[in-house]
C-alpha positions, 0 to 999 in steps of 0.5 A: 335895413328893416327885416320883413316881419314873418307871417304867422299867428299867436297861440296861447301867447306864443308866436307860430311862424307859418311853415315852421315845424310847430305850425305843421304840427298844430295844423296836423293836430287840428286836421286830425281833430276835424276828421275825428269829429266828422267820423264821430258825427257819421257814426252817430248818424248811422246809429240813429238811423239804425235806431229809427229803423229798429222802431219798425219792429215795435208793435203799434201800441208800443210805438204810439206810447213814445213821445215822438213827433208826428212826422216821424210816426208817419215816416215809420208807417210809410216805411212799413209799406215800402217793398222796393229795396231802393225805396226802403233805403231812401226812406231809412235815410229820411227816418235817420234824418228825423231821428237826428232832430230828437232830443236826448229824452226822446232818444232815451225813450226809444232805446228803453222801449226797444230794450223792453221788447228785447228782454220780452223776446228773450224771456219768451224764447226761454219759456218756449225752450223750457216748455219743450223740455218739459213736454219731452220729459213728460212723455218719456216717463211717469216720474216726470209727470209726478214732478210736474203735478207737484210743481203745478198742482192746478194742472188738470191731471186727468187731461195731462195723463190722457195726453201723455198716454196718447203721445206715447202711443203716437210716438211708436213708429208704424214700421221698424226703423221709421222715426217716431210720429208726433201727433196732436197730443204732442202739440197739446201737451206743449200748449198745456205746459206752456200755459201753466208755466206762463200762468195764462191757461186761456192762451190761444194756440196761435200765440205759441208757434210749434214746428210742423208735425206730420199729423 
């Protein structure tokens, strides 16, 4: 009596019977690979959506310089105008969908533009912090004023000294126990210092936000 052939399949020349331990192992391995692939795709999709939404933080000129399809530009512009949470979420998903259609060169250009912006923001923050430190040091003593003049000889020395004198007067509390008062000279020293350090003496005050003072 002939035996009924076993059901199975061949893998690299080896017969794998259905239901065997090897069959179970191989199917589990395949399932794990499929799950990993789905996980990787989902992660990549999420990253691209976040990257697309990060484009909203770029200035209009920086965005316009990117080699992106017009449809994506339109989607980004529409997202900027949406204030409803659910509407913004849906638009973000749409942006992610468009981002997935970009090629590697376009995605690399987006990442590069965002990196440039990040470095610029960090440098500006460091500049503001250093300018604040100089401003406070200049008000504290004449030695710092001399060091500043040596470091930045193009500074209007008379203006700087006048501002420092006024800032010191303003800092004297009106009554004992009250906190020092920071007036206009305090802010103007910051602007002078920042402009000199940045090399743009014509910078407008609005370019460098200062904490609110009680002037």
